[in-house]
C-alpha positions in Angstrom: 121.3 127.2 119.1 119.7 124.7 121.7 121.9 123.8 124.9 122.8 120.1 126.0 121.1 121.3 128.9 117.5 122.2 127.4 117.6 118.7 124.9 117.8 116.6 127.9 115.1 118.4 129.9 112.7 119.1 126.5 113.5 114.8 126.5 112.8 113.7 129.4 109.5 115.8 130.1 108.8 114.2 127.0 109.5 110.5 128.3 107.9 110.7 131.5 104.9 112.6 129.7 103.8 109.8 127.3 105.0 107.2 130.5 101.8 109.2 132.3 99.6 109.0 129.6 100.0 105.7 127.8 97.1 103.1 128.5 94.8 106.5 128.3 92.3 107.2 125.7 94.4 109.8 124.2 94.9 109.6 120.8 92.8 106.7 120.3 89.7 106.0 118.5 87.9 109.3 119.8 90.9 111.7 118.3 91.7 109.2 114.9 88.6 107.4 113.8 87.5 105.5 110.6 85.3 107.7 109.6 84.2 110.7 107.0 86.9 112.9 109.0 88.4 116.2 107.1 91.9 116.1 107.8 93.9 113.0 106.5 96.3 110.8 109.2 97.5 107.7 107.1 96.8 104.4 104.9 95.9 101.7 106.8 95.5 98.5 106.0 91.5 97.4 105.6 90.2 96.0 109.1 86.4 94.0 109.1 83.8 97.3 108.9 85.7 99.9 107.1 83.5 102.3 104.8 84.6 100.5 101.7 84.2 104.6 99.9 87.7 104.9 101.8 89.6 102.2 100.4 92.6 103.8 98.8 92.7 101.5 95.1 95.6 102.7 93.9 98.0 101.5 97.2 96.1 99.0 97.0 96.6 98.1 93.9 100.8 99.3 94.4 101.3 96.7 97.1 99.2 93.9 97.0 96.5 94.2 99.2 93.8 96.3 100.3 94.3 99.9 101.7 92.3 102.6 103.6 92.5 106.1 104.0 92.4 106.9 107.6 91.3 110.8 108.9 91.1 112.5 112.1 87.8 113.4 113.5 86.9 117.0 112.9 86.7 118.1 116.7 88.0 121.9 116.1 89.8 121.7 119.5 92.6 124.3 120.0 95.1 125.1 123.3 96.2 128.2 124.1 99.6 128.1 126.2 99.7 131.7 128.6 102.4 131.4 130.1 104.1 134.1 133.1 107.1 134.8 132.0 107.9 138.0 134.1 110.1 139.1 136.3 108.2 137.0 139.5 108.5 133.6 137.5 111.9 133.9 137.7 111.9 133.5 141.7 112.4 131.0 144.0 113.6 129.3 147.5 114.5 125.8 145.8 117.3 124.7 143.3 115.0 126.1 140.5 113.0 128.9 139.0 109.6 129.2 138.5 109.6 129.8 135.0 111.5 126.1 134.9 108.1 124.7 136.4 105.8 126.4 134.4 107.9 125.3 131.2 107.5 121.7 132.2 103.3 122.1 132.9 103.7 124.2 129.5 105.2 121.6 127.5 103.2 118.7 129.1 99.8 119.6 128.5 101.4 120.4 124.8 102.1 116.8 124.6 98.8 115.9 125.8 96.9 117.7 122.9 99.5 116.7 120.3 98.6 113.1 121.1 95.2 113.7 121.6 95.1 115.2 118.1 94.5 118.8 118.7 96.1 122.4 118.0 98.3 124.1 120.1 99.7 127.7 120.9 101.5 129.6 122.6 101.9 132.8 124.5 104.3 134.2 126.9 104.2 137.5 128.5 105.8 139.7 131.2 104.4 143.3 131.0 103.8 142.9 127.4 103.3 139.9 124.7 106.9 138.5 124.5 106.6 135.5 122.0 103.4 134.4 120.1 103.1 131.3 118.4 99.6 130.6 116.5 98.2 126.9 117.1 99.0 124.5 114.9 99.8 120.4 115.1 102.9 118.4 114.4 105.5 117.4 116.7 108.0 120.1 114.8 105.6 122.4 116.3 105.5 121.2 119.9 109.1 120.7 120.2 109.2 124.4 119.0 107.1 125.3 121.3 108.9 123.2 124.1 112.1 125.1 122.8 110.4 128.4 123.3 109.6 127.5 126.8 112.1 126.4 128.4 114.9 128.9 126.7 113.3 132.0 127.8 115.6 134.3 129.3 115.4 135.9 133.1 114.0 138.9 132.5 113.1 142.0 135.2 110.0 143.2 133.5 106.5 143.4 135.6 103.5 141.1 135.2 100.8 142.6 132.9 97.8 139.3 133.1 95.3 142.5 131.2 97.8 143.3 128.5 97.5 139.2 127.7 94.4 138.8 128.2 93.6 141.3 125.4 95.3 139.5 123.2 94.0 136.3 124.0 90.1 138.0 123.6 91.4 139.3 119.6 91.9 135.1 118.8 89.3 134.3 116.3 89.4 130.5 116.9 86.3 128.0 117.8 86.3 126.2 120.8 89.2 126.8 122.4 90.4 126.7 125.9 92.7 128.5 127.5 95.1 127.4 130.1 96.5 130.4 132.4 99.8 129.7 133.6 100.8 132.4 136.4 101.2 133.5 140.0 99.3 136.2 139.6 100.6 138.9 141.2 98.8 141.3 139.8 95.8 143.4 139.4 94.0 145.3 137.2 93.3 142.3 135.4 89.8 141.3 136.5 87.4 142.7 133.9 89.7 141.1 130.9 89.4 137.6 132.6 85.8 137.3 133.3 85.9 138.6 129.0 87.9 135.7 128.3 86.5 133.5 130.6 83.1 133.9 128.7 84.8 133.5 124.8 86.6 130.4 125.5 87.3 127.5 128.2 89.7 129.5 130.6 91.7 127.9 133.1 94.0 129.4 135.5 96.9 127.4 136.9 98.4 128.9 140.0 102.0 128.4 140.3 103.2 129.7 143.6 106.3 128.8 145.4 105.5 127.7 149.7 107.4 131.1 150.6 104.9 133.2 148.7 102.1 131.8 150.2 103.6 131.5 154.1 106.3 133.3 154.8 108.9 131.9 158.6 109.6 133.7 161.0 113.1 133.9 160.5 113.8 137.4 162.1 115.4 140.0 160.1 115.1 139.7 156.2 116.2 141.7 153.5 113.4 141.5 150.5 113.8 142.6 146.8 111.2 143.1 144.7 112.3 141.5 141.3 110.3 143.6 139.1 110.8 147.0 140.6 114.4 146.3 141.6 113.0 147.6 145.1 115.0 147.1 148.9 113.2 146.1 151.8 114.1 144.9 155.3 111.7 142.9 157.0 111.7 142.0 160.7 109.6 138.8 160.6 109.4 138.3 164.3 107.0 141.8 164.1 106.2 141.7 160.9 105.2 138.1 159.9 101.2 137.7 160.6 100.5 141.0 158.8 102.3 140.0 155.6 100.9 136.7 155.9 97.9 137.8 156.3 97.8 140.0 153.0 99.3 136.6 151.3 96.0 135.1 152.3 93.7 137.9 151.6 95.2 138.2 148.0 94.5 134.3 147.4 91.2 134.5 148.6 90.1 137.3 146.6 91.4 135.7 144.0 89.5 132.6 144.3 86.4 134.4 144.8 87.5 135.7 141.7 87.8 132.7 139.4 84.6 131.1 141.2 81.9 134.1 140.0 84.1 134.1 136.8 82.9 130.6 136.3 87.0 129.3 135.9 88.3 126.6 137.1 91.7 127.2 139.5 94.2 124.4 139.5 96.9 125.1 142.4 100.9 123.8 141.8 103.2 124.4 144.4 106.8 124.9 142.8 108.3 122.9 144.8 106.1 119.7 144.9 105.7 117.3 142.3 102.8 118.1 140.2 102.7 116.7 136.1 100.9 113.8 136.8 98.2 115.4 138.7 97.6 118.0 136.5 97.9 115.4 132.9 94.7 114.1 135.2 93.1 117.1 135.3 93.8 117.9 131.4 92.7 114.3 130.3 89.3 115.0 132.2 88.4 118.2 131.4 89.5 117.1 127.8 87.3 114.1 128.1 89.6 111.8 126.0 
């Protein structure tokens, strides 16, 4: 049973996403055409220029007006949302967890895919694949994905991007786009990233809190690794430069990896508005 809070989040993200894409070409004639697609969409009234081969004579006789069958254009587009649900996704220096922001982002992408009549699937991972929903279409299917995203429970499990990518690489999909949504606080996944990038169109969405990119000077700070439970005491007056240098180098190495692998990187700041920028990016890449 979904909580009132989760239902509210789903309703808000649905309304917001619909408003953002209103007036665009998503779900327009590029997706539901009057031609010879392979998947039935609806029966509608005949319009000048429609192919007479698609006239539904039985329905026309029953309704006493000329009706035609409309079909989806077969584009074979599949969207995979691969979302990091490990311990580090429940870190935040603001009012909400990173996972909540990732859920909003992934839900918006699922809705845009739905409005474009594309299939969408979901994989949530930590140190293993925690949840997999095969790609499909339909309002109920997308709502199910959103419910799983917003109801995902906190866990102290480690991040294992390699495991998630291995699962994605085994999927047999034609013309698929993979959104890998993570903070990428992990190592050892480089080879698997290149494999998936060759097989699918892969987009890395790096979702970081501001304090995971640049730590402030605040004196002594006790920190805990969410995924291991280890505690550390840092003197930021002395360690700040070293720690920030490490954070900078890690991001630079990842940027180089993405560039060499032909992977587009979408950078998201957890404490900044982001959904409208993501949808614009999604629309450009999908060419709606």
